[in-house]
N, C-alpha and C positions, 0 to 999 in steps of 0.2 A: 505494502500497498504505500502510496505517497505521503508525505507531511504535510503536516497543516501549516501557512505559513504564518509567524504572527504579524499581525498588525502593530504596526510604526504607529508607538503614540503621540499625536500632537502636540505642541506645546502650545498654553494659553495666550491666545492675545491677546498685549499689552498697553490696552486703550493709553493711558495714563502716561504714555508719551509722547502721545502726538497732542496731547494738549498741556497748558500751565499756566498761573493763577498769576495776574500781576495788579496790584492794585484795585483789588475785589472784582477784578473783572477776568472771563476765561478767554485766552487768548491759541491760536493755533499756532502748532511748528513748522508746518509743513503747507505748504504750498494747495490749493483746492485746483482740479482740472479744468480748464476752460471748457471744454467740449460736455462733458458730464454734468458738471454745477457743483454747488458748492458742499454739496454729501460725500462726494470721493478724491479724498488724499491723493494728492501724487508722490510715489517713491522716492528720495533722495538719495543718489547715488553720489559717487566721487565726482562725475564730472557731469553729470545730467539729471533729469526729472523725469521720471517715468509714470503714465496712468496704465497702472495694471489691468483697468475694467475694456477702455477703450484701444490704448497703443500707442495714446499722445506722447512725445516727447520731448523736450525744449532741453537746447545744450546748452554749457555755461563754460567759458572760458575759461581755462584753469592759468593760460600764462598770461593772463594781462594783468 
């Protein structure tokens, strides 16, 4: 008989890393996607911002 594969345990999503509180108001740390709207965050990479939902990418000039 074939052995059963164990499921990979998912890490919990850390939403506290997306927001911060300054002077009594909540601010987002990352940019929202301009195509998807304010509810979808863009991932911050070393040289770009990328939306995982629609694939929109903004490149950041690192050398400047």
